[in-house]
Structure formats: structure tokens, C-alpha cells
All heavy atoms as TSV, in Angstrom:
chain	resi	resn	atom	element	x	y	z
A	1	MET	N	N	0.821	-1.194	0.000
A	1	MET	CA	C	0.000	0.000	0.000
A	1	MET	C	C	0.864	1.257	0.000
A	1	MET	O	O	0.600	2.187	-0.731
A	1	MET	CB	C	-0.929	-0.047	1.213
A	1	MET	CG	C	-1.775	1.149	1.386
A	1	MET	SD	S	-3.168	1.047	0.288
A	1	MET	CE	C	-4.086	2.434	0.832
A	2	ALA	N	N	1.915	1.258	0.842
A	2	ALA	CA	C	2.773	2.438	0.917
A	2	ALA	C	C	3.511	2.655	-0.392
A	2	ALA	O	O	3.733	3.789	-0.804
A	2	ALA	CB	C	3.757	2.295	2.063
A	3	LEU	N	N	3.873	1.568	-1.047
A	3	LEU	CA	C	4.578	1.701	-2.323
A	3	LEU	C	C	3.672	2.310	-3.372
A	3	LEU	O	O	4.092	3.197	-4.110
A	3	LEU	CB	C	5.077	0.330	-2.801
A	3	LEU	CG	C	5.734	0.313	-4.170
A	3	LEU	CD1	C	7.020	1.126	-4.137
A	3	LEU	CD2	C	6.028	-1.092	-4.603
A	4	SER	N	N	2.422	1.899	-3.434
A	4	SER	CA	C	1.526	2.438	-4.457
A	4	SER	C	C	1.211	3.906	-4.200
A	4	SER	O	O	1.112	4.686	-5.139
A	4	SER	CB	C	0.244	1.615	-4.534
A	4	SER	OG	O	-0.454	1.687	-3.314
A	5	ILE	N	N	1.087	4.289	-2.929
A	5	ILE	CA	C	0.835	5.698	-2.613
A	5	ILE	C	C	2.056	6.528	-2.963
A	5	ILE	O	O	1.940	7.603	-3.545
A	5	ILE	CB	C	0.446	5.868	-1.132
A	5	ILE	CG1	C	-0.917	5.237	-0.886
A	5	ILE	CG2	C	0.434	7.333	-0.721
A	5	ILE	CD1	C	-1.317	5.167	0.556
A	6	SER	N	N	3.245	6.030	-2.662
A	6	SER	CA	C	4.474	6.747	-2.988
A	6	SER	C	C	4.644	6.875	-4.497
A	6	SER	O	O	5.032	7.940	-4.994
A	6	SER	CB	C	5.685	6.022	-2.399
A	6	SER	OG	O	5.599	5.957	-1.008
A	7	ALA	N	N	4.372	5.811	-5.212
A	7	ALA	CA	C	4.498	5.845	-6.671
A	7	ALA	C	C	3.485	6.812	-7.273
A	7	ALA	O	O	3.810	7.581	-8.179
A	7	ALA	CB	C	4.313	4.442	-7.247
A	8	ALA	N	N	2.271	6.802	-6.757
A	8	ALA	CA	C	1.245	7.716	-7.264
A	8	ALA	C	C	1.620	9.168	-6.980
A	8	ALA	O	O	1.449	10.041	-7.833
A	8	ALA	CB	C	-0.110	7.386	-6.643
A	9	ALA	N	N	2.162	9.419	-5.790
A	9	ALA	CA	C	2.571	10.786	-5.460
A	9	ALA	C	C	3.723	11.239	-6.348
A	9	ALA	O	O	3.725	12.368	-6.851
A	9	ALA	CB	C	2.973	10.866	-3.988
A	10	LEU	N	N	4.701	10.374	-6.570
A	10	LEU	CA	C	5.835	10.711	-7.421
A	10	LEU	C	C	5.389	10.976	-8.856
A	10	LEU	O	O	5.788	11.977	-9.464
A	10	LEU	CB	C	6.878	9.592	-7.401
A	10	LEU	CG	C	8.090	9.798	-8.291
A	10	LEU	CD1	C	8.898	11.002	-7.833
A	10	LEU	CD2	C	8.952	8.557	-8.308
A	11	LEU	N	N	4.550	10.115	-9.387
A	11	LEU	CA	C	4.064	10.314	-10.746
A	11	LEU	C	C	3.196	11.562	-10.846
A	11	LEU	O	O	3.238	12.276	-11.852
A	11	LEU	CB	C	3.294	9.083	-11.220
A	11	LEU	CG	C	4.156	7.843	-11.473
A	11	LEU	CD1	C	3.274	6.653	-11.775
A	11	LEU	CD2	C	5.147	8.076	-12.584
A	12	GLY	N	N	2.422	11.852	-9.808
A	12	GLY	CA	C	1.625	13.069	-9.794
A	12	GLY	C	C	2.490	14.323	-9.820
A	12	GLY	O	O	2.196	15.284	-10.532
A	13	ILE	N	N	3.581	14.304	-9.069
A	13	ILE	CA	C	4.509	15.439	-9.070
A	13	ILE	C	C	5.161	15.593	-10.431
A	13	ILE	O	O	5.283	16.715	-10.945
A	13	ILE	CB	C	5.568	15.255	-7.962
A	13	ILE	CG1	C	4.914	15.418	-6.591
A	13	ILE	CG2	C	6.707	16.253	-8.129
A	13	ILE	CD1	C	5.801	15.006	-5.437
A	14	ILE	N	N	5.542	14.487	-11.045
A	14	ILE	CA	C	6.163	14.543	-12.372
A	14	ILE	C	C	5.191	15.125	-13.396
A	14	ILE	O	O	5.557	15.987	-14.192
A	14	ILE	CB	C	6.660	13.148	-12.801
A	14	ILE	CG1	C	7.857	12.738	-11.948
A	14	ILE	CG2	C	7.029	13.122	-14.281
A	14	ILE	CD1	C	8.288	11.298	-12.129
A	15	VAL	N	N	3.937	14.660	-13.364
A	15	VAL	CA	C	2.938	15.178	-14.304
A	15	VAL	C	C	2.700	16.659	-14.064
A	15	VAL	O	O	2.618	17.450	-15.006
A	15	VAL	CB	C	1.619	14.373	-14.203
A	15	VAL	CG1	C	0.486	15.061	-14.945
A	15	VAL	CG2	C	1.827	12.970	-14.741
A	16	PHE	N	N	2.634	17.070	-12.804
A	16	PHE	CA	C	2.427	18.483	-12.486
A	16	PHE	C	C	3.565	19.346	-13.032
A	16	PHE	O	O	3.342	20.393	-13.632
A	16	PHE	CB	C	2.293	18.681	-10.979
A	16	PHE	CG	C	2.151	20.121	-10.573
A	16	PHE	CD1	C	0.962	20.794	-10.793
A	16	PHE	CD2	C	3.210	20.794	-9.990
A	16	PHE	CE1	C	0.830	22.129	-10.431
A	16	PHE	CE2	C	3.084	22.127	-9.630
A	16	PHE	CZ	C	1.886	22.794	-9.845
A	17	VAL	N	N	4.802	18.893	-12.851
A	17	VAL	CA	C	5.956	19.642	-13.351
A	17	VAL	C	C	5.931	19.710	-14.871
A	17	VAL	O	O	6.209	20.760	-15.463
A	17	VAL	CB	C	7.268	19.018	-12.828
A	17	VAL	CG1	C	8.477	19.584	-13.547
A	17	VAL	CG2	C	7.391	19.225	-11.333
A	18	LEU	N	N	5.590	18.609	-15.515
A	18	LEU	CA	C	5.528	18.606	-16.976
A	18	LEU	C	C	4.409	19.504	-17.492
A	18	LEU	O	O	4.562	20.179	-18.513
A	18	LEU	CB	C	5.357	17.184	-17.495
A	18	LEU	CG	C	6.564	16.260	-17.314
A	18	LEU	CD1	C	6.201	14.853	-17.755
A	18	LEU	CD2	C	7.765	16.776	-18.071
A	19	LEU	N	N	3.274	19.526	-16.798
A	19	LEU	CA	C	2.186	20.414	-17.195
A	19	LEU	C	C	2.575	21.877	-17.019
A	19	LEU	O	O	2.314	22.717	-17.879
A	19	LEU	CB	C	0.926	20.128	-16.377
A	19	LEU	CG	C	0.097	18.922	-16.778
A	19	LEU	CD1	C	-0.962	18.645	-15.726
A	19	LEU	CD2	C	-0.526	19.131	-18.126
A	20	LYS	N	N	3.205	22.172	-15.888
A	20	LYS	CA	C	3.584	23.541	-15.597
A	20	LYS	C	C	4.668	24.028	-16.563
A	20	LYS	O	O	4.673	25.192	-16.952
A	20	LYS	CB	C	4.074	23.653	-14.158
A	20	LYS	CG	C	4.287	25.063	-13.704
A	20	LYS	CD	C	4.436	25.111	-12.204
A	20	LYS	CE	C	4.793	26.496	-11.761
A	20	LYS	NZ	N	3.683	27.263	-11.292
A	21	GLY	N	N	5.571	23.142	-16.968
A	21	GLY	CA	C	6.646	23.520	-17.874
A	21	GLY	C	C	6.206	23.590	-19.326
A	21	GLY	O	O	6.972	24.040	-20.183
A	22	GLY	N	N	5.020	23.143	-19.630
A	22	GLY	CA	C	4.515	23.205	-20.991
A	22	GLY	C	C	4.933	22.035	-21.862
A	22	GLY	O	O	4.721	22.043	-23.062
A	23	TYR	N	N	5.519	21.000	-21.261
A	23	TYR	CA	C	5.943	19.838	-22.029
A	23	TYR	C	C	4.767	18.943	-22.393
A	23	TYR	O	O	4.767	18.287	-23.422
A	23	TYR	CB	C	6.983	19.024	-21.251
A	23	TYR	CG	C	8.260	19.782	-21.008
A	23	TYR	CD1	C	8.592	20.233	-19.736
A	23	TYR	CD2	C	9.130	20.055	-22.050
A	23	TYR	CE1	C	9.761	20.934	-19.517
A	23	TYR	CE2	C	10.300	20.762	-21.837
A	23	TYR	CZ	C	10.600	21.200	-20.569
A	23	TYR	OH	O	11.749	21.900	-20.357
A	24	VAL	N	N	3.780	18.892	-21.501
A	24	VAL	CA	C	2.594	18.066	-21.717
A	24	VAL	C	C	1.373	18.967	-21.583
A	24	VAL	O	O	1.284	19.782	-20.676
A	24	VAL	CB	C	2.518	16.931	-20.672
A	24	VAL	CG1	C	1.253	16.129	-20.830
A	24	VAL	CG2	C	3.720	16.035	-20.768
A	25	ARG	N	N	0.428	18.816	-22.482
A	25	ARG	CA	C	-0.788	19.617	-22.402
A	25	ARG	C	C	-1.823	18.891	-21.558
A	25	ARG	O	O	-1.738	17.689	-21.323
A	25	ARG	CB	C	-1.320	19.879	-23.797
A	25	ARG	CG	C	-0.339	20.688	-24.607
A	25	ARG	CD	C	-0.916	21.046	-25.945
A	25	ARG	NE	N	0.127	21.608	-26.782
A	25	ARG	CZ	C	0.158	22.880	-27.129
A	25	ARG	NH1	N	-0.782	23.690	-26.747
A	25	ARG	NH2	N	1.138	23.328	-27.878
A	26	VAL	N	N	-2.799	19.640	-21.085
A	26	VAL	CA	C	-3.815	19.106	-20.183
A	26	VAL	C	C	-4.593	17.962	-20.837
A	26	VAL	O	O	-4.882	16.950	-20.195
A	26	VAL	CB	C	-4.764	20.230	-19.714
A	26	VAL	CG1	C	-5.889	19.683	-18.872
A	26	VAL	CG2	C	-3.999	21.282	-18.949
A	27	GLY	N	N	-4.921	18.089	-22.105
A	27	GLY	CA	C	-5.662	17.034	-22.799
A	27	GLY	C	C	-4.884	15.725	-22.854
A	27	GLY	O	O	-5.444	14.647	-22.626
A	28	SER	N	N	-3.595	15.803	-23.117
A	28	SER	CA	C	-2.764	14.596	-23.166
A	28	SER	C	C	-2.643	13.956	-21.788
A	28	SER	O	O	-2.712	12.727	-21.651
A	28	SER	CB	C	-1.367	14.939	-23.685
A	28	SER	OG	O	-1.438	15.461	-24.984
A	29	ALA	N	N	-2.466	14.777	-20.767
A	29	ALA	CA	C	-2.367	14.248	-19.409
A	29	ALA	C	C	-3.676	13.582	-18.986
A	29	ALA	O	O	-3.664	12.508	-18.372
A	29	ALA	CB	C	-2.005	15.368	-18.437
A	30	THR	N	N	-4.798	14.175	-19.345
A	30	THR	CA	C	-6.098	13.593	-19.020
A	30	THR	C	C	-6.290	12.256	-19.727
A	30	THR	O	O	-6.776	11.293	-19.122
A	30	THR	CB	C	-7.231	14.562	-19.408
A	30	THR	OG1	O	-7.017	15.803	-18.748
A	30	THR	CG2	C	-8.584	14.015	-19.041
A	31	ALA	N	N	-5.888	12.194	-20.987
A	31	ALA	CA	C	-5.999	10.932	-21.731
A	31	ALA	C	C	-5.143	9.846	-21.085
A	31	ALA	O	O	-5.573	8.693	-20.978
A	31	ALA	CB	C	-5.578	11.139	-23.177
A	32	CYS	N	N	-3.951	10.196	-20.632
A	32	CYS	CA	C	-3.083	9.211	-19.971
A	32	CYS	C	C	-3.672	8.726	-18.663
A	32	CYS	O	O	-3.603	7.531	-18.349
A	32	CYS	CB	C	-1.693	9.813	-19.739
A	32	CYS	SG	S	-0.744	10.037	-21.236
A	33	VAL	N	N	-4.264	9.632	-17.895
A	33	VAL	CA	C	-4.892	9.245	-16.629
A	33	VAL	C	C	-6.072	8.319	-16.880
A	33	VAL	O	O	-6.216	7.282	-16.215
A	33	VAL	CB	C	-5.328	10.502	-15.836
A	33	VAL	CG1	C	-6.243	10.141	-14.682
A	33	VAL	CG2	C	-4.116	11.255	-15.341
A	34	LEU	N	N	-6.907	8.658	-17.847
A	34	LEU	CA	C	-8.053	7.797	-18.158
A	34	LEU	C	C	-7.602	6.434	-18.674
A	34	LEU	O	O	-8.207	5.405	-18.344
A	34	LEU	CB	C	-8.961	8.488	-19.171
A	34	LEU	CG	C	-9.692	9.721	-18.648
A	34	LEU	CD1	C	-10.454	10.395	-19.781
A	34	LEU	CD2	C	-10.609	9.360	-17.508
A	35	PHE	N	N	-6.528	6.415	-19.462
A	35	PHE	CA	C	-5.982	5.139	-19.930
A	35	PHE	C	C	-5.479	4.311	-18.754
A	35	PHE	O	O	-5.669	3.096	-18.710
A	35	PHE	CB	C	-4.850	5.371	-20.932
A	35	PHE	CG	C	-4.202	4.109	-21.394
A	35	PHE	CD1	C	-4.885	3.215	-22.205
A	35	PHE	CD2	C	-2.911	3.804	-21.019
A	35	PHE	CE1	C	-4.288	2.042	-22.631
A	35	PHE	CE2	C	-2.300	2.636	-21.442
A	35	PHE	CZ	C	-2.993	1.754	-22.248
A	36	GLY	N	N	-4.852	4.959	-17.782
A	36	GLY	CA	C	-4.374	4.248	-16.593
A	36	GLY	C	C	-5.510	3.622	-15.807
A	36	GLY	O	O	-5.410	2.468	-15.362
A	37	PHE	N	N	-6.603	4.379	-15.627
A	37	PHE	CA	C	-7.754	3.814	-14.919
A	37	PHE	C	C	-8.364	2.654	-15.695
A	37	PHE	O	O	-8.764	1.640	-15.118
A	37	PHE	CB	C	-8.817	4.888	-14.674
A	37	PHE	CG	C	-8.527	5.735	-13.471
A	37	PHE	CD1	C	-8.261	7.084	-13.624
A	37	PHE	CD2	C	-8.540	5.198	-12.200
A	37	PHE	CE1	C	-8.000	7.875	-12.526
A	37	PHE	CE2	C	-8.276	5.980	-11.093
A	37	PHE	CZ	C	-8.007	7.326	-11.259
A	38	THR	N	N	-8.427	2.770	-16.992
A	38	THR	CA	C	-8.969	1.696	-17.823
A	38	THR	C	C	-8.076	0.466	-17.753
A	38	THR	O	O	-8.554	-0.663	-17.637
A	38	THR	CB	C	-9.105	2.166	-19.281
A	38	THR	OG1	O	-9.903	3.335	-19.307
A	38	THR	CG2	C	-9.743	1.105	-20.148
A	39	LEU	N	N	-6.765	0.673	-17.818
A	39	LEU	CA	C	-5.813	-0.431	-17.760
A	39	LEU	C	C	-5.866	-1.133	-16.408
A	39	LEU	O	O	-5.713	-2.353	-16.319
A	39	LEU	CB	C	-4.406	0.086	-18.038
A	39	LEU	CG	C	-3.312	-0.944	-18.215
A	39	LEU	CD1	C	-3.622	-1.831	-19.416
A	39	LEU	CD2	C	-1.977	-0.257	-18.408
A	40	ALA	N	N	-6.118	-0.379	-15.346
A	40	ALA	CA	C	-6.193	-0.968	-14.006
A	40	ALA	C	C	-7.385	-1.906	-13.859
A	40	ALA	O	O	-7.387	-2.779	-12.990
A	40	ALA	CB	C	-6.267	0.134	-12.959
A	41	ALA	N	N	-8.388	-1.743	-14.700
A	41	ALA	CA	C	-9.579	-2.584	-14.617
A	41	ALA	C	C	-9.450	-3.859	-15.452
A	41	ALA	O	O	-10.352	-4.689	-15.440
A	41	ALA	CB	C	-10.801	-1.797	-15.081
A	42	THR	N	N	-8.347	-4.026	-16.161
A	42	THR	CA	C	-8.182	-5.209	-17.004
A	42	THR	C	C	-7.489	-6.329	-16.243
A	42	THR	O	O	-7.033	-6.153	-15.117
A	42	THR	CB	C	-7.333	-4.871	-18.249
A	42	THR	OG1	O	-6.017	-4.537	-17.845
A	42	THR	CG2	C	-7.948	-3.741	-19.042
A	43	GLY	N	N	-7.369	-7.462	-16.877
A	43	GLY	CA	C	-6.671	-8.596	-16.288
A	43	GLY	C	C	-5.163	-8.429	-16.266
A	43	GLY	O	O	-4.448	-9.212	-15.634
A	44	LEU	N	N	-4.668	-7.411	-16.934
A	44	LEU	CA	C	-3.231	-7.164	-16.977
A	44	LEU	C	C	-2.737	-6.420	-15.735
A	44	LEU	O	O	-1.534	-6.337	-15.496
A	44	LEU	CB	C	-2.901	-6.354	-18.236
A	44	LEU	CG	C	-1.473	-6.273	-18.698
A	44	LEU	CD1	C	-0.917	-7.669	-18.973
A	44	LEU	CD2	C	-1.380	-5.439	-19.953
A	45	ALA	N	N	-3.635	-5.898	-14.919
A	45	ALA	CA	C	-3.273	-5.097	-13.750
A	45	ALA	C	C	-2.367	-5.842	-12.761
A	45	ALA	O	O	-1.375	-5.271	-12.298
A	45	ALA	CB	C	-4.516	-4.585	-13.054
A	46	PRO	N	N	-2.626	-7.111	-12.407
A	46	PRO	CA	C	-1.719	-7.798	-11.479
A	46	PRO	C	C	-0.301	-7.963	-12.035
A	46	PRO	O	O	0.683	-7.865	-11.293
A	46	PRO	CB	C	-2.380	-9.163	-11.259
A	46	PRO	CG	C	-3.798	-8.959	-11.609
A	46	PRO	CD	C	-3.818	-7.919	-12.671
A	47	THR	N	N	-0.184	-8.173	-13.327
A	47	THR	CA	C	1.128	-8.306	-13.943
A	47	THR	C	C	1.889	-6.991	-13.879
A	47	THR	O	O	3.084	-6.965	-13.566
A	47	THR	CB	C	0.984	-8.753	-15.411
A	47	THR	OG1	O	0.212	-9.945	-15.450
A	47	THR	CG2	C	2.328	-8.978	-16.040
A	48	ILE	N	N	1.201	-5.904	-14.151
A	48	ILE	CA	C	1.831	-4.586	-14.087
A	48	ILE	C	C	2.233	-4.265	-12.651
A	48	ILE	O	O	3.328	-3.757	-12.400
A	48	ILE	CB	C	0.881	-3.506	-14.651
A	48	ILE	CG1	C	0.668	-3.743	-16.147
A	48	ILE	CG2	C	1.424	-2.108	-14.393
A	48	ILE	CD1	C	-0.412	-2.891	-16.758
A	49	THR	N	N	1.380	-4.591	-11.698
A	49	THR	CA	C	1.679	-4.342	-10.293
A	49	THR	C	C	2.903	-5.124	-9.840
A	49	THR	O	O	3.783	-4.587	-9.165
A	49	THR	CB	C	0.464	-4.707	-9.417
A	49	THR	OG1	O	-0.658	-3.952	-9.858
A	49	THR	CG2	C	0.733	-4.413	-7.954
A	50	SER	N	N	2.987	-6.378	-10.222
A	50	SER	CA	C	4.150	-7.177	-9.824
A	50	SER	C	C	5.419	-6.701	-10.521
A	50	SER	O	O	6.501	-6.718	-9.930
A	50	SER	CB	C	3.908	-8.662	-10.091
A	50	SER	OG	O	3.784	-8.912	-11.476
A	51	ALA	N	N	5.310	-6.244	-11.761
A	51	ALA	CA	C	6.483	-5.709	-12.458
A	51	ALA	C	C	6.970	-4.429	-11.786
A	51	ALA	O	O	8.181	-4.233	-11.616
A	51	ALA	CB	C	6.148	-5.445	-13.925
A	52	LEU	N	N	6.041	-3.563	-11.379
A	52	LEU	CA	C	6.437	-2.342	-10.675
A	52	LEU	C	C	7.044	-2.657	-9.314
A	52	LEU	O	O	8.002	-1.996	-8.888
A	52	LEU	CB	C	5.239	-1.404	-10.515
A	52	LEU	CG	C	4.759	-0.730	-11.795
A	52	LEU	CD1	C	3.484	0.065	-11.509
A	52	LEU	CD2	C	5.839	0.174	-12.349
A	53	ALA	N	N	6.525	-3.658	-8.627
A	53	ALA	CA	C	7.085	-4.060	-7.346
A	53	ALA	C	C	8.497	-4.625	-7.522
A	53	ALA	O	O	9.397	-4.327	-6.724
A	53	ALA	CB	C	6.190	-5.087	-6.656
A	54	SER	N	N	8.698	-5.382	-8.575
A	54	SER	CA	C	10.031	-5.914	-8.862
A	54	SER	C	C	11.002	-4.786	-9.193
A	54	SER	O	O	12.160	-4.796	-8.754
A	54	SER	CB	C	9.988	-6.901	-10.030
A	54	SER	OG	O	9.197	-7.999	-9.711
A	55	LEU	N	N	10.545	-3.829	-9.964
A	55	LEU	CA	C	11.385	-2.687	-10.312
A	55	LEU	C	C	11.738	-1.879	-9.057
A	55	LEU	O	O	12.878	-1.453	-8.899
A	55	LEU	CB	C	10.676	-1.801	-11.342
A	55	LEU	CG	C	11.435	-0.576	-11.808
A	55	LEU	CD1	C	12.697	-0.994	-12.563
A	55	LEU	CD2	C	10.558	0.270	-12.701
A	56	ALA	N	N	10.768	-1.689	-8.182
A	56	ALA	CA	C	11.031	-0.957	-6.934
A	56	ALA	C	C	12.028	-1.712	-6.071
A	56	ALA	O	O	12.922	-1.107	-5.449
A	56	ALA	CB	C	9.730	-0.735	-6.178
A	57	GLY	N	N	11.916	-3.031	-6.034
A	57	GLY	CA	C	12.879	-3.846	-5.278
A	57	GLY	C	C	14.273	-3.756	-5.876
A	57	GLY	O	O	15.265	-3.682	-5.146
A	58	LEU	N	N	14.348	-3.733	-7.191
A	58	LEU	CA	C	15.644	-3.617	-7.859
A	58	LEU	C	C	16.280	-2.256	-7.569
A	58	LEU	O	O	17.468	-2.169	-7.271
A	58	LEU	CB	C	15.463	-3.803	-9.366
A	58	LEU	CG	C	16.726	-3.681	-10.222
A	58	LEU	CD1	C	17.652	-4.845	-9.935
A	58	LEU	CD2	C	16.352	-3.642	-11.695
A	59	ILE	N	N	15.480	-1.205	-7.639
A	59	ILE	CA	C	16.009	0.131	-7.381
A	59	ILE	C	C	16.435	0.281	-5.925
A	59	ILE	O	O	17.480	0.878	-5.642
A	59	ILE	CB	C	14.946	1.200	-7.766
A	59	ILE	CG1	C	14.778	1.225	-9.279
A	59	ILE	CG2	C	15.333	2.581	-7.252
A	59	ILE	CD1	C	13.631	2.088	-9.758
A	60	SER	N	N	15.664	-0.288	-5.003
A	60	SER	CA	C	16.016	-0.160	-3.583
A	60	SER	C	C	17.248	-0.973	-3.218
A	60	SER	O	O	17.880	-0.706	-2.207
A	60	SER	CB	C	14.834	-0.560	-2.710
A	60	SER	OG	O	14.587	-1.948	-2.821
A	61	SER	N	N	17.613	-1.944	-4.056
A	61	SER	CA	C	18.816	-2.739	-3.750
A	61	SER	C	C	20.097	-1.996	-4.072
A	61	SER	O	O	21.167	-2.380	-3.621
A	61	SER	CB	C	18.771	-4.064	-4.518
A	61	SER	OG	O	18.915	-3.845	-5.911
A	62	PHE	N	N	19.998	-0.918	-4.844
A	62	PHE	CA	C	21.190	-0.111	-5.133
A	62	PHE	C	C	21.458	0.724	-3.960
A	62	PHE	O	O	22.107	1.267	-3.435
A	62	PHE	CB	C	21.002	0.768	-6.373
A	62	PHE	CG	C	20.938	-0.018	-7.651
A	62	PHE	CD1	C	19.853	0.080	-8.485
A	62	PHE	CD2	C	21.966	-0.851	-8.014
A	62	PHE	CE1	C	19.784	-0.610	-9.674
A	62	PHE	CE2	C	21.906	-1.565	-9.198
A	62	PHE	CZ	C	20.819	-1.446	-10.013
């Protein structure tokens, strides 16, 4: 749970910085968020979650 909240906060900060800097427009960011919610409702969600957990474990081992 803590990992998902941390990842969501980090990604939210990144999106905010990109929006503020003009690199990403609001429409594109909204489409990505909606795609993320749609993807989370599919059967692929557990695979993505385990891949992100593995990546977090790999990064924390450095």
C-alpha cells in the first residue's frame, strides 16, 4: 500500500511539473490518466503491479 501511494505521489509530481513547464498539455495528461484507470480494470493489472514491485525492489537494492 505504501509503495503504491508513494508511486502515485511521485508520478503526480512529475505530471504536475511537466504540465507547468509546458511539455505536456492538459488534454494529453487527461488521456493518460483515463488510460491508466482503464488499464487498471483489465486482467493485466496484477502483472503490471508485480512488475512495478520488482522494479522498486531492484532500485532499492542499489
